[in-house]
C-alpha positions in Angstrom: 0.1 -0.2 0.0 1.6 3.3 -0.9 2.4 5.2 1.9 1.0 9.7 2.1 4.0 11.9 1.9 2.8 13.6 5.6 2.1 17.3 4.1 -0.2 15.7 1.5 -1.9 14.4 4.1 -1.7 17.5 6.7 -2.3 19.9 3.8 -5.7 18.4 2.6 -6.5 17.9 5.7 -6.1 21.5 6.9 -8.4 22.4 2.9 -11.9 23.8 2.8 -12.4 23.4 -0.6 -16.2 22.2 -1.5 -16.8 19.0 -3.0 -18.7 18.5 -5.9 -19.2 14.5 -6.0 -22.3 12.7 -5.6 -22.3 14.5 -2.3 -22.3 18.0 -2.9 -20.7 20.2 0.1 -22.7 22.2 2.9 -20.5 25.2 2.2 -22.8 25.5 -1.5 -26.5 26.1 -1.2 -28.0 22.5 -2.0 -30.3 24.6 -4.8 -27.5 25.8 -6.3 -27.5 24.9 -10.4 -24.8 22.3 -10.7 -22.7 23.4 -13.7 -22.8 26.8 -15.8 -22.0 27.7 -18.9 -18.2 27.9 -19.7 -17.4 26.0 -16.3 -14.0 24.1 -17.0 -14.5 20.7 -16.5 -12.2 17.6 -17.0 -11.6 16.3 -20.7 -12.3 12.8 -21.3 -13.9 10.2 -24.0 -17.4 11.8 -25.4 -19.9 9.5 -24.5 -23.0 8.2 -26.9 -26.1 8.3 -26.0 -25.7 4.5 -25.7 -23.0 4.9 -23.3 -24.9 6.4 -21.1 -27.8 4.2 -20.5 -25.3 1.7 -19.9 -23.3 3.8 -17.1 -27.4 4.9 -16.1 -27.9 0.9 -15.2 -24.4 -0.2 -14.0 -24.7 2.3 -11.7 -28.4 1.7 -10.6 -27.0 -2.2 -10.7 -24.4 -1.2 -8.3 -26.1 0.6 -5.7 -29.9 -1.3 -5.8 -29.4 -4.1 -7.9 -31.6 -2.5 -10.4 -35.0 -2.7 -8.5 -37.1 0.0 -8.5 -37.6 -0.2 -4.5 -34.5 0.3 -4.2 -34.5 3.7 -5.8 -36.2 5.0 -2.0 -34.0 3.2 0.6 -33.0 3.7 4.2 -30.0 1.9 4.9 -29.6 -0.1 8.5 -27.7 1.9 10.6 -27.2 5.2 8.5 -29.9 8.3 9.9 -31.3 9.4 6.3 -32.4 8.4 3.1 -30.2 7.1 -0.1 -32.3 8.7 -3.1 -32.5 7.1 -7.2 -30.3 5.1 -9.1 -27.4 6.3 -7.4 -28.4 6.4 -4.0 -28.2 10.5 -3.2 -28.2 11.6 -0.2 -31.1 13.3 1.4 -30.5 14.5 5.2 -34.2 14.9 7.6 -34.2 18.5 9.1 -31.6 19.5 12.0 -29.1 16.4 11.0 -25.5 17.8 10.1 -23.5 14.6 9.6 -20.0 13.8 8.0 -21.5 12.9 4.5 -22.8 15.9 2.8 -25.8 15.9 0.9 -26.7 15.3 -2.9 -30.4 14.6 -3.7 -31.1 18.5 -2.6 -28.7 19.5 -5.3 -30.1 16.8 -7.8 -33.6 18.0 -7.6 -32.9 21.5 -8.3 -31.0 20.5 -11.2 -33.9 18.6 -12.0 -36.2 21.4 -11.7 -33.9 23.2 -14.6 -34.5 20.9 -17.1 -37.8 18.8 -16.1 -40.1 21.0 -13.5 -43.2 19.8 -14.5 -43.1 16.6 -14.1 -41.5 15.8 -10.8 -43.5 14.9 -7.5 -44.5 18.8 -6.2 -43.6 17.4 -2.9 -40.5 16.8 -3.4 -39.6 20.5 -4.6 -41.4 22.0 -1.5 -39.1 19.5 0.6 -36.3 21.5 1.3 -35.3 18.5 4.5 -36.1 14.9 4.1 -39.6 14.7 5.5 -39.4 11.2 7.2 -37.3 12.1 10.6 -35.6 8.3 11.1 -35.7 4.3 9.1 -39.0 3.8 11.2 -41.0 6.5 10.0 -39.5 6.2 6.0 -40.7 2.4 6.3 -44.0 2.6 7.4 -44.3 5.1 4.5 -42.6 3.4 2.3 -45.9 2.4 0.2 -47.8 5.5 0.4 -48.1 8.2 -2.3 -44.9 10.4 -1.6 -42.3 7.5 -1.7 -44.2 5.3 -4.7 -44.7 8.8 -6.7 -41.3 9.5 -6.1 -40.0 5.7 -7.5 -42.3 6.7 -10.3 -40.8 9.6 -11.5 -37.1 8.2 -10.6 -37.9 4.9 -12.8 -39.3 7.3 -15.1 -36.2 9.4 -15.5 -32.9 7.8 -15.3 -31.5 9.7 -18.7 -31.9 12.7 -16.5 -30.2 11.1 -13.1 -27.3 9.5 -15.0 -26.6 13.1 -17.2 -26.4 14.7 -13.0 -23.8 11.7 -12.5 -21.4 12.4 -15.2 -21.8 16.0 -15.3 -20.5 16.1 -11.2 -17.7 13.7 -11.9 -16.6 15.8 -15.3 -16.5 19.0 -12.7 -14.3 16.6 -10.0 -10.9 16.9 -11.5 -10.8 20.8 -11.1 -12.0 20.9 -8.2 -9.3 18.1 -7.0 -6.0 20.3 -8.8 -7.1 23.1 -6.3 -7.1 21.3 -3.3 -4.4 19.0 -3.8 -0.7 20.6 -2.7 1.0 21.3 -5.5 3.4 18.2 -5.5 0.7 16.0 -5.9 -1.1 17.7 -9.1 0.8 16.3 -11.8 0.6 12.7 -10.8 -3.4 13.0 -9.8 -3.8 14.7 -13.2 -1.9 12.0 -15.4 -3.1 9.1 -13.4 -7.1 10.7 -14.3 -6.0 10.9 -18.0 -4.6 7.2 -18.2 -7.6 6.0 -16.5 -10.2 8.1 -18.5 -7.9 6.2 -21.8 -10.8 2.9 -22.0 -14.5 3.5 -22.2 -14.1 1.4 -18.3 -11.9 3.6 -17.3 -14.2 6.4 -18.1 -17.2 4.4 -16.2 -15.0 3.6 -13.1 -14.0 7.6 -12.7 -18.0 8.6 -13.2 -18.8 6.1 -11.0 -16.6 6.4 -8.2 -17.3 9.9 -7.8 -20.7 9.2 -7.4 -20.0 6.1 -4.9 -17.5 7.5 -2.5 -17.1 11.7 -3.3 -14.3 13.4 -4.9 -12.0 13.1 -2.1 -11.6 17.1 -1.2 -14.4 17.0 1.2 -12.5 17.2 5.0 -15.5 15.7 7.0 -15.6 13.1 4.8 -11.9 11.5 6.8 -10.9 8.9 9.2 -7.5 9.7 11.0 -6.9 12.5 8.2 -7.3 9.6 5.4 -9.8 9.6 3.2 -11.3 7.4 -0.3 -12.9 9.5 -2.3 -11.2 9.8 -5.8 -7.9 12.4 -5.0 -7.2 10.2 -2.4 -7.6 7.0 -5.3 -5.6 8.5 -8.0 -2.7 9.4 -6.1 -3.0 6.0 -4.3 -2.1 4.4 -7.7 1.0 3.0 -8.9 2.7 4.3 -12.2 1.3 2.1 -15.0 0.7 2.3 -19.0 -2.7 4.1 -20.1 -5.6 2.2 -20.5 -6.7 -1.5 -19.5 -3.7 -1.7 -16.7 -4.3 1.8 -15.3 -8.3 1.5 -15.1 -7.3 -2.2 -13.4 -5.0 -0.2 -11.1 -7.2 2.1 -10.6 -9.6 -1.0 -9.2 -6.8 -2.1 -6.6 -6.0 1.8 -5.8 -9.8 2.3 -4.7 -9.8 -1.0 -2.9 -6.8 -0.3 -0.6 -8.2 2.9 0.3 -11.6 1.8 0.9 -9.5 -1.0 3.0 -7.9 2.1 4.8 -11.1 3.4 5.6 -12.5 0.2 7.3 -9.3 0.3 9.3 -9.7 3.6 10.6 -13.7 3.7 10.6 -15.0 3.9 14.5 -15.7 0.1 15.3 -19.4 1.2 16.3 -20.5 1.7 12.7 -19.5 -1.9 11.4 -18.1 -1.1 8.5 -16.0 -4.2 7.8 -19.7 -6.0 6.9 -19.3 -3.9 3.5 -16.0 -4.7 2.6 -17.2 -7.6 0.2 -19.6 -5.6 -1.3 -17.4 -2.6 -2.2 -14.5 -4.8 -3.7 -17.0 -6.2 -5.9 -17.8 -3.3 -7.1 -14.1 -1.9 -7.8 -13.5 -5.0 -9.6 -16.3 -3.6 -12.3 -13.6 -1.0 -13.2 -11.3 -3.0 -14.4 -13.6 -5.4 -16.6 -14.5 -4.4 -20.3 -17.4 -2.4 -20.4 
């Protein structure tokens, strides 16, 4: 496992740069548009409509086995539900957690593009209206959650576009947040991984899965696991398939370190097999 230079850990731990991954920073308004015209985005392979559909369906499969019921889900041991194909986090009112929220930002993104199709109660709810898992489960087959699942099922492409755009915005944020001496390695590894279709999928999925790595609250013992940390963790390999395979391996090393550093009360080791299985998809042909 690659050891991080002390200056990297120290510098990144002090940074307050906003994360625009699947979990936008609390420093950013949850209703703020995702990207403005002219905003710098990371280069990458041009995605066809077919590619986008495959990526969206694969992310949905990764998060909840492609089940409609998984579009509105509340994990055991978590204080919030996860919505949509990307399991976008939505906090109940009054809860302020380590993980940054993404569902309100997706709603803002969707409201700009398809405002008339969205359930009105979602637009009018700034916070998750269910305070806990029990009340959420009790209302699971109620009209609000049924309407939301119906809308999400019919708007998979919209969710996919949101996930892809957040991924493309991740690299500029990472380059701003990372110590200067690490930026060359980060950019080189990003370009190597993005040279194949499965590598592009890996970059898109991982940002949605574990964030871009710039949020200072998403760390244990000053070490993170988002995209920035994986790109630094990667060993030097050629571009293309070898880079996608090394990205998968580096992601697993970062996630294993997260489990080791996590509070024992969270029981995060129960997720290891599932996380590893997801990372393994990055090394396979897309």
